[in-house]
Backbone as numpy.savetxt, mean C-alpha at the origin, in Angstrom:
# Nx Ny Nz CAx CAy CAz Cx Cy Cz
-11.34 -4.20 26.02 -10.37 -4.15 24.93 -10.90 -3.33 23.76
-12.20 -3.16 23.63 -12.77 -2.47 22.48 -12.18 -1.07 22.25
-11.96 -0.26 23.29 -11.41 1.07 23.01 -10.02 1.03 22.37
-9.29 -0.06 22.55 -7.94 -0.15 22.03 -7.87 -0.88 20.69
-8.96 -1.48 20.30 -8.98 -2.23 19.04 -9.23 -1.27 17.88
-8.54 -1.53 16.80 -8.74 -0.75 15.58 -9.18 -1.68 14.47
-9.94 -1.13 13.56 -10.31 -1.92 12.39 -9.13 -1.91 11.42
-8.77 -3.04 10.93 -7.67 -3.12 9.99 -7.31 -4.56 9.72
-6.32 -4.72 8.89 -5.86 -6.05 8.53 -4.34 -6.07 8.57
-3.80 -7.24 8.75 -2.36 -7.40 8.65 -2.02 -7.56 7.17
-1.11 -6.75 6.69 -0.77 -6.76 5.27 -0.21 -8.13 4.88
0.53 -8.77 5.74 1.12 -10.06 5.41 0.06 -11.16 5.27
-1.12 -10.94 5.82 -2.18 -11.95 5.72 -3.09 -11.75 4.53
-2.88 -10.69 3.75 -3.74 -10.43 2.61 -3.53 -11.43 1.48
-2.32 -11.87 1.26 -2.01 -12.79 0.18 -1.83 -12.05 -1.13
-0.98 -12.56 -1.99 -0.66 -11.91 -3.26 -1.88 -11.85 -4.17
-2.74 -12.87 -4.12 -3.91 -12.87 -5.00 -4.88 -11.75 -4.66
-4.97 -11.37 -3.40 -5.84 -10.26 -3.00 -5.30 -8.96 -3.58
-3.99 -8.77 -3.55 -3.40 -7.55 -4.10 -3.65 -7.41 -5.58
-3.74 -8.52 -6.29 -4.01 -8.45 -7.73 -5.49 -8.19 -8.01
-6.37 -8.79 -7.21 -7.81 -8.64 -7.43 -8.34 -7.32 -6.89
-7.76 -6.87 -5.79 -8.22 -5.65 -5.14 -7.05 -4.67 -5.01
-6.89 -3.79 -5.97 -5.74 -2.88 -5.93 -5.73 -1.94 -4.74
-6.88 -1.71 -4.10 -6.93 -0.82 -2.94 -6.81 -1.57 -1.62
-6.42 -2.84 -1.67 -6.30 -3.63 -0.43 -5.22 -3.06 0.47
-4.10 -2.63 -0.10 -3.02 -2.05 0.72 -3.47 -0.74 1.33
-4.19 0.06 0.57 -4.69 1.35 1.09 -5.61 1.11 2.29
-6.49 0.12 2.18 -7.41 -0.18 3.27 -6.68 -0.76 4.48
-5.66 -1.57 4.24 -4.94 -2.20 5.35 -4.11 -1.19 6.13
-3.49 -0.24 5.44 -2.62 0.73 6.12 -3.38 1.91 6.70
-4.52 2.25 6.11 -5.24 3.44 6.54 -4.72 4.65 5.79
-5.49 5.73 5.77 -5.14 6.87 4.92 -3.84 7.59 5.30
-3.59 7.78 6.59 -2.38 8.51 6.99 -1.11 7.74 6.68
-1.08 6.47 7.06 0.12 5.66 6.80 0.31 5.45 5.31
-0.79 5.29 4.58 -0.68 5.08 3.14 -0.06 6.30 2.47
-0.45 7.50 2.87 0.14 8.71 2.29 1.63 8.82 2.59
2.04 8.40 3.79 3.47 8.39 4.12 4.22 7.40 3.25
3.60 6.24 3.00 4.23 5.24 2.14 4.31 5.72 0.69
3.31 6.44 0.24 3.35 7.00 -1.12 4.50 8.00 -1.23
4.70 8.82 -0.21 5.81 9.78 -0.22 7.15 9.05 -0.28
7.28 7.96 0.46 8.51 7.17 0.40 8.70 6.54 -0.98
7.61 6.05 -1.55 7.66 5.46 -2.88 8.07 6.51 -3.91
7.53 7.71 -3.80 7.90 8.79 -4.71 9.39 9.10 -4.63
9.92 9.04 -3.43 11.33 9.39 -3.24 12.29 8.28 -3.65
11.99 7.04 -3.25 12.96 5.96 -3.42 12.65 4.99 -4.57
11.42 4.97 -5.06 11.07 4.06 -6.16 10.07 4.73 -7.11
10.45 5.87 -7.69 9.50 6.58 -8.55 9.17 5.83 -9.84
10.01 4.89 -10.24 9.75 4.11 -11.46 8.92 2.85 -11.17
8.55 2.65 -9.91 7.71 1.53 -9.48 8.31 0.17 -9.83
9.60 0.05 -9.61 10.29 -1.23 -9.88 9.80 -2.30 -8.91
9.64 -1.94 -7.65 9.18 -2.90 -6.64 7.66 -2.82 -6.56
6.98 -3.54 -7.45 5.54 -3.41 -7.57 4.78 -4.71 -7.34
5.43 -5.74 -6.89 4.75 -7.00 -6.68 4.01 -6.99 -5.34
3.17 -7.97 -5.17 2.34 -8.12 -3.97 1.41 -6.92 -3.82
1.46 -6.26 -2.70 0.52 -5.17 -2.39 1.19 -3.86 -2.77
1.11 -3.53 -4.03 1.82 -2.39 -4.56 1.26 -1.07 -4.02
2.17 -0.19 -3.72 1.83 1.19 -3.39 2.42 1.99 -4.54
1.58 2.40 -5.48 2.12 3.09 -6.65 2.60 4.49 -6.31
3.64 4.96 -7.00 4.07 6.34 -6.80 3.00 7.31 -7.32
3.13 8.56 -6.94 2.15 9.56 -7.35 2.04 9.61 -8.87
3.17 9.75 -9.52 3.20 9.72 -10.99 4.43 8.96 -11.41
4.23 7.99 -12.26 5.37 7.25 -12.82 6.02 8.13 -13.88
7.33 8.34 -13.80 8.01 9.16 -14.81 7.90 8.53 -16.20
7.77 9.35 -17.18 7.71 8.85 -18.56 9.11 8.66 -19.08
9.24 7.67 -19.91 10.56 7.54 -20.46 10.81 6.21 -20.93
């Protein structure tokens, strides 16, 4: 099974307190490629970071205003 196993965590098992204490927990759980895809989605659909609870994936730049 080792060749098929990947290092990672289930995001749902991290808990909200981990997301607050460790802001990079989501980045580590998703891995770099998936995290960048999620950032692109966040930039497109939530650039103001309204949905920021739990394991937040911040947009590239929050618009000023």
